C-alpha positions, 0 to 999 in steps of 0.5 A: 121882284114881284112874281108877274105871274102872281100879279097877272092872276091877282088881276084876273081874280079882282075882275072875276070876283067883282061884279060891275067894278069902277075905275075907282074900285080898281084903283083902289084895290090894285094900288096896294099890289102895285106900290107893294112892287114899287116898295120892293123894288126901292128896298135895297136902296139901289132903285128909285121909282120914277113913273109908270102907267096903267093901261086898260085895252079893250080886246074885242066887244067881250074882252079887255086886258089890264096891264102896268108898267113901273119904271126905276132908275139906279144911281148910275142913271140906267133905266129899269122896267117892271110890268105885268098884263092880264089875260083876257078879262070880261067887259061885263064885269065893269060898271056902265060908264067904265066899260063904255069909256074903254070900248069907245077908246080902245086904249085907256091910260092912267099915270101911277103916281109915286106912293105917298107917305100913308101908302108907305106907312100901310105897306109897312105896317102890313109887312111888319104884321106878317113877321 
């Protein structure tokens, strides 16, 4: 499975390197990383992705965190969870609308849908080019 420390570091780098990130920016950049985790978990054929959520949480007036939880089920009906969470990230890196929404709501949750065929094809293409 994925290295949770690496994923947390990647989330942190995304927000430190980009200025005024929108929710759409975040979804575009991180979807590959999250989908890679899903594809790797499903690669043995023993687990199937059944759902997940992306969470933004306001820590204080300057910081927020981002986390995700992915849920899988095996053929015996057992559930498994893959998750990662960043350390504190600066609210000042977010676009105004996104920042204000996190501050006002304290916690924002978004469903992570199953990857579509296009995402799977992109993942397979990238993996084949690594070999």
